N, C-alpha and C positions, 0 to 999 in steps of 0.2 A: 781376105786370106785367113784361113783358120789358124788360131793361135792356141798353144797349150798353156793352161794355167798350172803352174808348178807348185808343189809343196814348198813354201818359203822357209828360209833360214831366219828365224825370228831372234836368234841370238848367236854370238860367235861360237858357242859350244854346242848348239843344237844340231843333232844328226838325224833325228826322227821326231814325229809328233803324232797326235791323234786328231782326226777330223771330228771335232765336237758337234758342229752344227752348220748346215747350209742356210744362208739367209737369202739366197736366190734359188729359183727353181729352173729346170730346163725350159727354155723358151722365153725366159725373162730378158728384158733389155738391161744392159749393164753399161754404166758410164764410168770413165776413169775417176777413181776416188771413192766409188761406191763400196761399202762393206759387203762382201759376198759370202764370207764364211768365218767361223770361229775355230781356231786351232788351239788345242790344249798342249802346252809344253810342260816341262818338269816344274815350272815355277808359277805359271798363270795361264788362264785362257785368254788368248789375244785375238783381236780382230784382224782380218786380212782384207786389204783394199785392192780393188782392181786397178791395174796400171794401163789397161787399154779399154776401148769401148767396143760394143757389139752385142751379140745375143749369146746367152749361155746355151750352146748347142747340145752339149752332152756332159753329164756328170759321171766321172769315171770311178770316183771313190765315194762310197756312201757314208752317211753319218755313223759315228761310233767306231770306225775302223782305227785301230791303234798301230803303232810301229811303222808309220809311213815314212820312208827315207826322204830326206831333203832332196828337192829337185825332181821328185816323182810327179808325172802329170796327174792332176786330180780332176781336171775338167777341160773342156774344149770350148773356146770362144770363136764364134763365126760372125761374119758380116751379114747385114740385112739381105735376105734373098739368097744367101749362099748355102749350099747343101753341106750337111755335116759330113766330113770325110770319114772313110773307114779308119779304124783304130790303127795307129802306128805300132811298131813292135814294143816300144816303151809303154804305150798306152795299153796294149794287150796284156803286158805283164802286170799292170795295175788293175785291170778289169776284174780278175778273179777276186781280189780283195774287196773291190767295190760291191760285187754281187754277193760275196760272203756265202757261196754255195759249196758245201762240202763235197758233193758229187753230183753227177748228172742224174736227175730223177728218172725213174723208170715209168713207163706208161702204166695206168691202172689195170689194164687188161692186155693180155698178149694178142688178142684178136682185134682189138680196136686200133684203128690207124688214124693219125692226125690228118686233117684235111690238107691236101696239097696246097702249097703256096701259089699265089697267082703268078702266071708266067707272062702276063702282058706288060702293062705299064709298071715301071719300077716302083716298088714300095719302100719308102724310107722308114726304118724302124731301128730302135736302139737294140743292142745285143741282148740286154736283159729282157726287154719286152718281147723280143722274138722268141727267146727260150720259154718265157712264161706262156706265150700263146701256144707254142708247140706242146707244152706239158698239159695244158688245159683243153687241147683239142679245138682251138679257136682259129678260124681262117683269118689271115691278116687282112684280106680284102673286105672282111665284114667289120673291120674296125675303122674308126675315124680318128686320125692323129691330131693331137692338140699341140704338138711341138712345132718348131720352125719348119716351114715348107711342108706342113702336114705330117711331120715325123711322128710315128707311133711310139708312145712312151709307156712306161710301166703303169701309170695311172689309167691310160686308155684301155689296157688289157683288163685291169681290175674292174673297170666299169662296163666292159664289153659284154656281148651276148654269151650265154652259157657260163657266165662267171659263177664259180661255186660260191655257195653261201659261206659266210665267214665262220671259220671254226672258232670254238670257244677260246678266248684268249688265255694263254698260259700265264701262270702266276709270275709277276715281275721278279727280277733277280734278287731284289732286296725284300721279298715277301717272307714272312715267318715260315720256316720249314719245321714241322713237328716230327720228332723222332721218338723212339720208345723211351728215351731218358730225359730229353730236354727240348726246348724250343730254340731254334737257331735262326737268326736273321742274317742272310747272306748279302753283303754289300760288295760289289766288285771294286777292286782297288783302282783309284784314278791314276793317271800318269804321275801327278804330283806326289801322291802317297807312295807309289813304287820307287820314285827317285829319292824321296826322303828316306825311305827304308834302306835303300842301297847306300846312299852317301853316309848316313849315320852309322851303319854297320861298318863301312870302310873306316870311318873316323875312329870308332872305338876299338877296332881290331888292328889298325895300322898306325895310329898315332898314339904314342905313349903319353896318356894324360896324367897330370898330377894336380892336386887341388890345394889351395890355400884360402883360409877364411879369416875374416876380421869383422869385429863389431864396430859400427860407426854411429856416433850420436848425431841425430838429425835436427835437434831443436833450433840451432842457429840457422840452418838452411831453411827450415819451415818458416821461421820468423822473417827471413829475407824474402821468401816467396810471397808471404802475405803482404808485405810492404810494397813489393813490385806490382802485384796484382791490384792493390788498392789505388796505386797512382795511374794505372792504365785507364784509358778512356773507356767508357761503358761500351761493352760488346766489341771492343777492339781486339784484344787478345788476352789470354790467361796462360801463365806459365805453369807447367806441371812439374812435379818432382822428377819425372822421367826426363823432361827437357834439361833440367839442371844437372841430372846425373850424366846425360850425354856430354854436356860441356865439361863437367868435372873429369870424366874418363878421358876426354880428349886432352885436357891440360896435363893430366897425370902421364899420359903417353908422351907428351912433349918433354916432361920433366925426367921421365925414365924411358928413353926411346928404345932401349933394348927389348922391350916387350912389343913394340910396334914393328913386328918382323914376320917373315914367312920362311919356312925351311924347305929347301930342295936338296936333292941328292948331291948336287955339285956345289951349292953355295947357300948362304942365308941372306935373304933380301931384307934390307933395312930401308924403311920408308920415311921420307921427309914429310909427306902429306899424312894427315890423320883423317881417315874416312871411316866413320862409325856405322856399322850395320846394326840395325835394331830389329829384333825379332817381333814380327806382327802375326798374330793368330788369324788365320783365314778359315773358311768353312771346311776345307779338306786337308788342313795341315798348317804350315807356317811359311812365311817368306820374310826376307831380310832386306827391306829398302835401306838406302844408304844416305846418311847426312855427310856430304863431302866437305872437307876442310872444316870440321866441326870446331877445331881449336880457334879458328879465325872469325867465327860467326858469333853474333850477339845472342843472348837468350831468346830475344824476340824472334830473330831470324830462325833459330833452331825450332822454336815452338810452332811457328807458322809452317815451316817446311815439314816437320815431323807429322803434324796433323794432316797435311795434304797427302803425304806419302802413304800414311796409314789408311786413309779413306780410299785412295785409289788402289791400294794393295788389296783391300777387302772386296773391291768391285772388280778385281782382275784387270785393271787398266794401267798397270805400270809398264814403262818402256824397259827393254832389257838392260840398258845402261843404268837404270835407277835401282836395280837390285843385284847386279853382277859386279863383283869387285869388293871393295872394302878391305880395311887393314886390321880391324878388330871388331868384335861383336859384343852386344849387351842383350841380356834376356831379363826382362822385368816381370816378376809375378807378384809384386807387392800388393796389387789390387785384389788378389785372391786370398790374402791373409796368410801366405806361406811364410813360415818362420825361417827356413833356409833350404836351399837346394843346390845341386851342382849341374851345370849345363855341359852339353857335349860340344866340343870344338867344331867350328864351321870351317872345314878345309877350303883353301890352303892356309887360312889364317892360323896364327899360333896361339891365340887367346880369346876367351869369352868370359864376361863377367855376369854372374847370376845375382840379381838384385831381389832380395826378399822384402817382406813387409816391415815397416817401422812399428814398433810397439813399445809401450811403457815398460821399462825394466829398472830394477834397482842397480845403481852403479856406485862404486866407491871412489870418492874424491878426497885424497888425503886420508884422514881418519874418520871422515863423515860418509854416511850413506845417503844418497840422493836418488831421485827418480828422474829418468831421462827417456826420450824417445830414441830407441836403438834399432838399427837395422843390421842384419848379418849379410855381408857380401862375400861371395865365393868366387875366386878366380880359378878357372881351368886353363892350363897352358900345355903346350906341346913341349915335352921335356927335351926333345932334340934341339930345340932352338932357345929355350928359356930354362935356366936353372932355378932351383928353389930359392936361393938367396935373392936373386933378381926379382922373382915373383913377389916375395915378401916386401922388398923395397918398393915395388910399384904400388902394392896395396897400402902401405904406410903413406905413400905420397897421395894416394886417392883419399885416404882418411883425413889427412891434414887439410886438403882442399875442401872437402865437404863440411868439416867441422869449423873451418874458417872461410865461409862461402863468399866473402866479398871479393875474393880473387876472380869470381865468375863474372863480375860486372865491371872490373877495372882493367 
């Protein structure tokens, strides 16, 4: 029995997606658990596994189509020897997107007529292949189908008799375009980039940000990190400054829980758990995988988990639950030598900490001037949920923890 393969909901908030790539072709045998396609969501490109077995009888949505609503049929799975059924109403609605045809093409000449289709034995042909054959003046009976049950597919028309010579390829979308004044390289926005743009615009226009900065001395933390890494077994693990900052931020949120909140129109949500979202740069934007219960985990556990999440984030292999949620975010650009910056809040969270680079600076201790490794940290908070005094209190708590870092290991 033919089965529709539907656009899956890969996250609780997903309403539509982009069909990035088919990994199976029409006529291919599919087993349950096979990866058949890649779907691009607002956060990552994720693999789709087949839940049934059979033959991929018809692809309804072609690669590159965006804005496909969840539960839209994207393909049809049939059993061995089963004819591919005619498109259902739902499938027909999806078919124009798959074919991506702006309008029905007109014949090249008003006097030329396409050969009549065979009226004898029924010919199995996909709608796209049928239309292509008609436009090119190719009789279906002259074609040999390579799909299931001899079904004629797009590739069969392209290889068939009287197939026109390939036209010169158009320049790719991201090719340089020369104008009279400048050279422009046009790169289509991915789904992730579009969603990032929308969400950050909403954050800056709808969430009243305010910012508080503090300078934090890092020498004690760096010394502790060196001792911990020296005692670790060779190639076992190495703790980074970012790992230690995740733990320090989590402990500060437990000490000043009024910042571990989210604002809604009806109420303010106060969280007992501390789940830290860490910003990770990926090829087309950023994603925020989450260290759950960071206040309860050891530095080693945080280190191992953070490295694994970052690696899979860059490969687009995160599960939805690994990057959705979180009660507070951190964004660390210290590795880029940034002196200070202010981050945009990640809704619906109420706060994000921007971590800059540590650098040697002159500091005053009593009446003496000394040199210390100093980092500027900037807290961005939602003023609807967190007031200025509370934000300053939290930053002071963070500074105390970082400058007295042994609380991170006891």
